[in-house]
One Martini backbone bead per residue (centre of mass of N, CA, C, O) as a GRO file, in nm:
protein
   81
    1MET     BB    1   3.113  -6.489  -1.227
    2ALA     BB    2   3.088  -6.212  -1.397
    3GLU     BB    3   3.282  -5.936  -1.486
    4THR     BB    4   3.168  -5.594  -1.462
    5THR     BB    5   3.256  -5.287  -1.629
    6LEU     BB    6   3.152  -4.940  -1.553
    7GLY     BB    7   3.376  -4.755  -1.541
    8SER     BB    8   3.420  -4.759  -1.183
    9THR     BB    9   3.223  -5.006  -1.182
   10ASN     BB   10   3.211  -5.310  -0.992
   11TYR     BB   11   2.976  -5.563  -0.996
   12ARG     BB   12   3.106  -5.799  -0.845
   13VAL     BB   13   3.144  -5.661  -0.575
   14LYS     BB   14   2.843  -5.613  -0.520
   15GLU     BB   15   2.753  -5.909  -0.529
   16ASP     BB   16   2.939  -6.007  -0.303
   17ARG     BB   17   2.828  -5.817  -0.084
   18THR     BB   18   2.536  -5.912  -0.091
   19GLN     BB   19   2.592  -6.210  -0.030
   20ARG     BB   20   2.735  -6.165   0.241
   21LYS     BB   21   2.489  -6.030   0.378
   22ALA     BB   22   2.301  -6.269   0.345
   23ASP     BB   23   2.473  -6.463   0.515
   24GLN     BB   24   2.451  -6.294   0.781
   25SER     BB   25   2.124  -6.327   0.780
   26GLY     BB   26   2.064  -6.634   0.802
   27PRO     BB   27   1.991  -6.703   1.104
   28VAL     BB   28   1.730  -6.537   1.108
   29CYS     BB   29   1.590  -6.674   0.863
   30GLU     BB   30   1.589  -6.967   0.969
   31ARG     BB   31   1.423  -6.910   1.227
   32GLU     BB   32   1.186  -6.702   1.101
   33ARG     BB   33   1.152  -6.684   0.772
   34LYS     BB   34   1.239  -6.376   0.818
   35ILE     BB   35   1.288  -6.016   0.729
   36THR     BB   36   1.370  -5.700   0.805
   37ASN     BB   37   1.504  -5.406   0.740
   38SER     BB   38   1.602  -5.349   1.029
   39GLU     BB   39   1.754  -5.614   1.074
   40TYR     BB   40   1.947  -5.585   0.836
   41GLN     BB   41   2.083  -5.326   0.933
   42LYS     BB   42   2.201  -5.439   1.199
   43ILE     BB   43   2.363  -5.686   1.093
   44ASN     BB   44   2.515  -5.492   0.849
   45SER     BB   45   2.569  -5.196   0.903
   46THR     BB   46   2.333  -5.019   0.755
   47SER     BB   47   2.137  -4.849   0.567
   48ARG     BB   48   1.824  -4.819   0.455
   49TYR     BB   49   1.891  -4.786   0.159
   50THR     BB   50   2.082  -5.033   0.131
   51ALA     BB   51   1.887  -5.245   0.236
   52THR     BB   52   1.673  -5.207   0.019
   53ASN     BB   53   1.856  -5.274  -0.222
   54ASP     BB   54   1.948  -5.554  -0.133
   55LEU     BB   55   1.665  -5.683  -0.098
   56THR     BB   56   1.573  -5.633  -0.385
   57GLU     BB   57   1.793  -5.808  -0.513
   58LEU     BB   58   1.711  -6.073  -0.356
   59VAL     BB   59   1.434  -6.080  -0.499
   60GLU     BB   60   1.490  -6.031  -0.817
   61LYS     BB   61   1.766  -6.190  -0.875
   62TYR     BB   62   1.785  -6.443  -0.649
   63ARG     BB   63   1.519  -6.546  -0.512
   64ILE     BB   64   1.509  -6.561  -0.178
   65PHE     BB   65   1.283  -6.350  -0.159
   66GLU     BB   66   0.971  -6.209  -0.044
   67ASN     BB   67   0.751  -5.952  -0.058
   68VAL     BB   68   0.562  -5.848   0.238
   69GLY     BB   69   0.418  -5.586   0.184
   70LYS     BB   70   0.377  -5.237   0.297
   71GLY     BB   71   0.558  -5.072   0.485
   72ALA     BB   72   0.462  -5.101   0.777
   73GLY     BB   73   0.519  -5.450   0.843
   74SER     BB   74   0.706  -5.537   0.649
   75PHE     BB   75   0.859  -5.822   0.472
   76TYR     BB   76   1.098  -6.094   0.421
   77GLY     BB   77   1.047  -6.397   0.273
   78VAL     BB   78   1.130  -6.712   0.251
   79ILE     BB   79   1.178  -6.919  -0.006
   80ALA     BB   80   1.086  -7.210  -0.085
   81GLU     BB   81   1.271  -7.502  -0.198
   0.00000   0.00000   0.00000
């Protein structure tokens, strides 16, 4: 993974943090094949805002999840390999 720095932001650190949080969420995802924003927040001890950003990155950049639904009741489903 290339390390990119813009100003004082080190993007490699953010990518590593997001991947580490995804790994922590793994047991729930393997068992349920889905995760909600609320579950992600609890597992990773993070705010709703950070959880939303991390999950969005895992959907758009890493293509690990797909977003199912909007608003209350929505969840992130694991994409079949």
